[in-house]
C-alpha positions, 0 to 999 in steps of 0.5 A, a space after each residue: 710429179 705435178 698435181 692432177 687431182 682437185 679438192 673434190 676428187 681428193 675428198 670423194 676418194 678419202 670418203 670412199 676409203 673411210 666407208 670401205 674401212 667402216 665396212 671392214 671393221 664392222 664385218 660387213 665385208 670379209 675375205 677376198 672382197 675385203 682384201 681387194 677393197 682394202 687395197 683400193 682404199 689404201 690407194 685412194 688414201 695415198 692419192 688423196 694425200 699426195 694429190 696425184 693419180 698415176 692413172 690420170 697421167 696416161 689418160 691425160 686427165 686432170 680434175 685440178 682447176 687451173 688458175 688463169 690470169 687475165 690480161 
């Protein structure tokens, strides 16, 4: 499993997950919407911590900036 998420991508996902959590704890979202967004938030936190997004693999995406060596 090779990392495919850059720092900005990871930070944005983590902040979105926190925002969803705040909306849930304050009671702004509830019911099915809260459940769906909660699952998305958990996925965002997990992928942020690991640095790898499984959806990026079949789409051949990567937000990770690769270091290039100059000769």
